[in-house]
C-alpha positions as CSV (number, residue, x, y, z in Angstrom):
1,M,0.1,0.1,0.1
2,N,1.5,3.3,-1.1
3,T,0.1,6.7,0.7
4,F,0.6,10.1,-1.5
5,I,0.8,13.5,0.7
6,R,0.7,17.1,-0.8
7,N,3.3,19.0,1.3
8,G,1.1,22.4,1.2
9,A,-1.8,21.7,3.7
10,A,-0.1,19.0,5.1
11,A,3.1,21.0,6.4
12,L,0.9,23.4,7.9
13,A,-0.1,20.3,9.7
14,V,3.4,20.2,10.7
15,A,3.5,23.5,11.8
16,I,0.8,24.0,13.8
17,A,1.8,20.6,15.9
18,V,5.8,21.9,16.5
19,A,5.8,25.6,15.9
20,P,6.9,26.9,19.0
21,T,9.7,24.1,18.9
22,V,11.0,24.2,15.8
23,A,10.9,27.9,15.7
24,S,14.4,28.1,16.1
25,C,14.9,25.6,12.9
26,A,14.2,27.8,10.5
27,S,15.2,27.2,7.2
28,T,17.6,30.5,7.3
29,T,19.5,27.8,9.5
30,P,22.7,25.8,8.7
31,R,21.2,22.5,7.1
32,A,23.7,20.8,9.8
33,E,23.1,23.2,12.7
34,R,19.0,22.1,12.2
35,L,20.1,18.4,11.6
36,A,22.1,18.9,15.4
37,K,18.8,20.3,17.1
38,Y,16.8,17.8,15.8
39,E,19.3,15.2,16.7
40,A,19.5,15.8,20.2
41,F,15.2,15.2,20.3
42,A,15.6,12.0,18.6
43,G,15.5,8.7,20.7
44,A,17.0,5.4,19.9
45,P,16.2,4.0,15.7
46,V,12.9,2.2,15.8
47,N,12.8,-0.7,13.4
48,K,9.3,0.2,12.3
49,I,6.4,2.2,12.5
50,R,2.6,2.2,12.9
51,F,1.5,4.0,9.7
52,F,-1.2,6.2,9.6
53,T,-1.7,8.9,6.6
54,P,1.0,11.7,7.1
55,Q,0.0,14.9,8.2
56,G,3.4,16.4,6.7
57,W,6.4,15.9,5.9
58,E,9.9,18.5,6.0
59,E,13.3,18.6,4.6
60,V,16.3,18.9,7.3
61,D,19.4,18.0,4.7
62,D,19.5,15.8,1.5
63,N,19.6,12.8,4.1
64,H,16.8,13.6,6.8
65,I,13.4,14.6,6.6
66,L,11.3,14.7,9.6
67,I,7.8,12.5,9.1
68,T,4.7,13.7,11.2
69,M,2.7,11.1,11.4
70,R,0.3,12.3,14.3
71,P,0.6,15.9,16.0
72,T,2.7,14.3,18.5
73,E,4.5,11.9,16.7
74,V,7.2,13.0,14.9
75,Y,9.9,11.2,13.0
76,L,13.4,12.3,12.0
77,V,13.4,9.8,8.9
78,R,17.1,9.2,7.2
79,V,16.8,8.2,3.9
80,S,19.9,6.5,1.6
81,G,20.1,9.6,-0.6
82,P,19.0,12.8,-2.1
83,C,15.9,11.7,-3.6
84,L,13.9,15.2,-3.2
85,D,13.4,16.8,-6.7
86,Y,12.3,20.3,-5.9
87,E,13.3,21.8,-9.3
88,H,10.6,19.4,-10.8
89,G,8.2,20.6,-8.0
90,A,8.7,17.8,-5.4
91,Y,5.8,18.9,-3.1
92,G,4.1,15.8,-2.6
93,M,5.8,12.3,-0.9
94,L,4.7,8.8,-1.0
95,I,5.8,6.6,1.4
96,T,5.5,2.5,1.1
97,N,4.2,0.2,4.1
98,T,3.4,-3.3,4.5
99,A,-0.1,-3.5,6.3
100,G,0.4,-0.6,8.2
101,W,3.7,-0.4,8.8
102,V,6.9,1.4,7.9
103,Q,9.5,-0.5,8.2
104,H,13.5,0.8,8.1
105,K,15.6,-1.0,5.2
106,F,12.7,-2.4,3.5
107,D,9.8,1.0,2.6
108,Y,11.0,3.6,1.0
109,V,10.0,7.1,0.0
110,S,10.3,9.3,-2.9
111,F,9.0,12.7,-3.4
112,G,6.9,14.7,-6.7
113,N,7.2,13.5,-10.2
114,S,10.0,11.9,-9.7
115,Q,11.4,8.7,-11.0
116,W,14.1,8.0,-7.8
117,R,13.0,6.7,-4.6
118,C,15.3,6.5,-1.3
119,R,15.2,3.8,0.7
120,I,14.2,4.5,4.7
121,E,17.8,3.5,6.4
122,E,16.6,4.8,9.9
123,M,13.8,6.1,11.9
124,R,14.0,8.5,15.3
125,P,11.4,9.2,16.9
126,L,11.6,12.9,18.4
127,D,10.7,14.0,22.1
128,I,8.2,16.8,21.0
129,G,7.5,17.6,24.8
130,A,10.9,17.7,25.7
131,M,11.6,20.6,21.9
132,R,8.4,22.3,23.5
133,A,9.7,22.9,26.9
134,A,13.5,23.6,25.3
135,V,12.0,26.6,23.2
136,P,12.0,30.0,25.5
137,T,9.3,31.8,25.5
138,T,8.8,35.9,25.2
């Protein structure tokens, strides 16, 4: 089973879910710094995650994306290589899954109209509560 999501409206769901959390990780922040911030709140790698229609995704760098399954369920996912295709309008993401589970080293993500697909190498849950607590409020 494959599921396709659009980054536009779905990204809004991600922004609402973790906006206070990732405000310091804006796109103007260098990729390596953004990755380090997310890794600081990422748990141990998991072999599989229960698949729900993702609410959104966000590029971190060429090999990492954030996937939001639910507002409080976000994963830092490492993929096998660069597979984003922004030059050709990569605003949608396709995730393979088997019987409702996404498994590392078995399932793939692809973006937009691209023929490229990247194997999911690692999935780490983010501690959204800790991220929110770490962001200073004004």
